C-alpha positions in Angstrom: 0.1 0.0 0.0 1.5 3.3 -1.0 0.2 6.9 -0.6 1.1 8.2 -4.0 1.9 11.7 -2.6 4.9 13.8 -3.4 7.6 13.6 -0.6 7.3 16.3 2.0 9.9 19.1 1.6 12.1 19.3 4.6 12.9 22.9 5.6 16.0 23.7 7.6 16.6 26.9 9.5 19.0 29.0 7.4 19.2 32.5 8.7 19.6 35.3 6.2 22.8 37.4 6.2 22.9 39.5 9.3 20.5 37.2 11.2 22.7 35.0 13.4 20.5 35.1 16.5 18.1 32.2 16.0 15.2 34.5 15.1 14.2 36.4 12.0 11.2 38.7 11.2 9.8 38.7 7.7 6.2 39.1 6.3 3.8 37.4 3.9 4.9 39.8 1.1 8.5 38.6 1.6 7.3 35.0 1.6 5.6 35.4 -1.7 8.6 37.3 -3.2 10.9 34.6 -2.2 8.7 31.9 -3.6 7.8 32.7 -7.2 7.4 29.1 -8.0 4.7 28.8 -5.3 6.3 25.9 -3.4 4.6 27.2 -0.4 1.4 25.5 -1.4 3.1 22.0 -1.3 3.5 20.0 1.9 6.6 21.1 3.9 8.1 20.3 7.2 10.2 22.8 9.0 12.7 22.1 11.7 12.0 25.5 13.2 9.0 27.6 14.5 6.9 30.0 12.3 4.7 32.3 14.2 2.5 34.5 11.8 0.0 37.2 12.3 -2.6 38.2 9.7 -2.9 41.9 9.9 -5.2 42.1 7.0 -6.6 40.0 4.2 -7.9 36.4 4.0 -6.5 33.0 3.0 -6.1 29.4 3.9 -3.5 27.3 5.7 -3.3 23.5 6.3 -1.4 21.8 9.2 -1.4 18.1 10.0 -4.6 17.2 8.0 -6.6 20.2 9.3 -7.4 23.3 7.2 -7.7 26.7 8.7 -9.4 29.8 7.3 -7.2 32.8 7.7 -8.8 36.2 8.4 -7.6 39.5 10.0 -6.6 38.6 13.5 -5.5 35.0 12.8 -2.4 33.9 14.7 -0.6 30.9 13.3 2.0 28.9 15.1 3.8 26.1 13.1 5.9 24.1 15.4 8.9 22.0 14.3 8.0 18.8 12.7 4.6 20.0 11.6 3.6 19.1 8.1 1.9 22.1 6.7 1.3 24.2 3.6 0.2 27.8 2.8 -2.7 26.8 0.8 -3.5 30.4 -0.2 -1.8 33.5 1.4 -1.8 35.6 -1.8 -4.0 38.3 -0.1 -2.6 38.0 3.5 -0.4 40.7 5.0 1.4 40.7 8.4 4.6 39.6 10.0 6.1 36.0 10.1 8.6 35.3 12.8 10.9 32.4 12.2 12.9 31.1 15.3 15.0 28.1 16.3 13.8 25.5 18.9 15.0 26.6 22.2 15.2 30.4 21.4 11.9 31.1 23.1 12.5 31.1 26.9 11.3 27.9 28.4 10.0 29.9 31.4 7.1 31.1 29.2 5.7 27.6 29.0 4.2 28.8 25.7 5.7 26.4 23.2 4.6 23.2 24.9 1.1 22.7 23.5 -1.6 24.7 21.8 -3.6 25.1 18.6 -1.9 25.9 15.2 -4.4 28.7 14.7 -6.3 31.1 16.9 -8.1 34.3 16.4 -7.2 37.7 18.1 -9.8 40.4 18.6 -8.9 43.9 17.5 -7.1 45.2 20.7 -4.9 42.0 21.2 -4.1 42.0 17.5 -3.0 45.6 17.6 -0.8 45.0 20.6 0.6 41.7 19.1 1.5 43.7 15.9 3.2 46.3 18.0 5.2 43.6 19.8 6.2 42.0 16.3 7.2 45.4 15.1 9.4 46.0 18.2 11.0 42.6 17.7 11.7 43.3 14.1 13.3 46.7 14.8 15.5 45.4 17.5 16.5 42.5 15.3 17.5 45.0 12.6 19.4 47.1 15.1 21.2 43.9 16.4 22.1 43.0 12.8 23.6 46.4 12.3 25.3 46.8 15.7 25.6 43.4 17.5 25.8 43.5 21.2 26.6 40.8 23.8 23.0 41.4 25.1 21.4 41.1 21.7 20.4 37.4 21.9 18.7 37.8 25.4 17.0 40.9 24.3 15.5 39.3 21.2 14.6 36.2 23.1 12.6 38.2 25.6 11.0 40.3 23.0 9.9 37.1 21.2 8.5 35.7 24.5 6.5 39.1 24.9 5.1 38.7 21.4 4.0 35.0 21.9 2.6 35.7 25.3 0.7 38.7 24.0 -0.9 36.6 21.3 -2.0 33.7 23.6 -5.5 33.7 24.9 -6.1 33.9 28.7 -6.3 30.3 30.0 -7.2 29.9 33.6 -5.5 27.0 35.5 -7.6 24.0 36.1 -9.4 23.9 39.4 -7.4 20.8 40.6 -4.0 22.3 39.3 -1.2 21.8 41.9 0.2 24.7 43.9 3.6 23.7 42.6 2.6 24.4 39.0 6.1 25.5 38.0 7.5 22.2 38.9 4.8 20.4 36.9 5.5 22.6 34.0 9.2 21.6 34.2 8.3 17.9 34.4 6.0 18.1 31.3 8.6 20.1 29.4 11.2 17.3 30.1 8.6 14.7 29.2 7.6 16.3 26.0 11.3 16.7 24.9 11.9 13.0 25.7 8.8 11.9 23.8 10.0 13.9 20.7 13.3 12.2 20.9 12.3 8.7 21.7 8.7 8.0 20.6 9.8 5.7 17.8 11.6 3.5 20.3 9.9 3.9 23.7 6.1 3.2 23.7 5.6 3.0 27.4 5.5 5.9 29.9 7.5 3.7 32.4 10.4 4.0 29.9 10.3 7.8 30.1 9.7 7.7 33.9 12.9 5.7 34.3 15.0 8.0 32.1 13.7 11.2 33.6 13.8 10.1 37.2 10.1 10.5 38.0 7.4 8.0 38.7 4.6 7.3 36.1 2.1 9.0 38.4 4.1 12.3 38.4 4.4 12.3 34.6 0.7 11.7 34.2 -0.3 14.5 36.6 2.2 16.9 34.9 1.0 16.0 31.5 -2.7 16.3 32.4 -2.0 19.8 34.0 -0.1 21.0 31.0 -1.7 19.3 28.1 -5.1 18.2 29.4 -4.5 14.6 28.8 -2.7 11.8 30.4 0.9 10.9 29.7 0.0 7.6 27.9 -2.6 9.3 25.7 -0.1 12.0 24.9 2.5 9.5 23.8 0.0 7.5 21.8 -1.3 10.6 20.1 2.3 11.6 19.1 3.0 8.2 17.6 -0.4 8.2 15.8 0.3 11.7 14.3 3.6 10.6 13.0 2.0 7.4 11.4 -0.6 9.6 9.6 2.2 11.8 8.4 4.2 9.0 7.0 1.2 7.3 5.4 -0.1 10.6 3.8 3.1 12.2 2.7 5.5 9.3 1.8 5.3 6.3 -0.4 6.4 3.9 2.3 4.3 0.8 2.6 2.5 0.2 5.9 5.0 -2.4 7.2 7.9 0.1 6.6 5.9 2.9 8.4 5.4 0.5 11.3 9.1 -0.3 11.5 10.1 3.3 11.4 7.8 3.9 14.4 9.4 1.0 16.3 6.8 -1.7 15.8 8.3 -4.9 14.8 6.2 -7.6 13.0 5.5 -10.7 14.9 7.1 -13.9 13.7 4.6 -16.3 12.2 3.4 -19.0 14.6 4.3 -22.5 13.3 
C-alpha cells in the first residue's frame, strides 16, 4: 500500500545574512517574493518555529490534516516537525517570525502545546502587531550593531510577542500549587517523547529515564496538556503514522518499522 503523494519538503533553518541570533522577522509579502514558484502550497516540514499574524486579508492554511481559514486577526503557530502548507496566502499581509527551537525562553511555557491557529480580537491583535514590530526593529538594530545582550533581548521580545498573542487560560481547578514544577516535568517529558517516541512506547520508559514515577508524569501532562501521559504518547505516535502514510510512499509495514513496531514472527 502506497500513498502516492509527493515527498514532503524538509525545511532547515537557514538564517539570512545578518540574522545570526536564531530569530528572524519577515512578512507574507516577503514569503511570496521569495517563492515565485509557489512551493509554499506544497507540503513542507520545517525544523523551526513559524509564528505568523494576519494583519489584513484572508487566506487558507493546512497543518497536520486540518485546514484553517485565515482572516484578519489569525495567529498561526507552526511548530517544528509539523507538516503544513500555505494553501492560499496571496491576499494576506502581516509579520512572520521564524525562530529556532530553544530560542523562546522555556519559562514562558508557551511552546509546549496549543492550537496551530487562533483568532485575536482587534485590541490583542494591535498589541501583538506592535510587539512584532518592536522585535523586528530590535533585530535589525542587532544585525547592524551586534551587542553581547542582543540574543537575550531578542529572546525576551519574542516571549513578549508570543505571550501577548496567547488567549487567557485559567488554570484547572485541581491544578497543583507547585505548577512551575509540573511545567518543568512536562517540558522534560515532551522533549523526551519527541526524541524517543519511535523506540519507547511505554510511559514507564520515560519515567525511568527522567527520574520521575509514572504518576508524576501523568499529573504533569494532564495539567499542561489536558490529557494523560500515555494518551499524549499514543497521540504523538499516531500523528507521525498519519504523516508517514499521507506524505510518503512507504508501505504500511515500513511505516510501522520506522515507528518502532516490529512484525511478529509467524506461529508455526
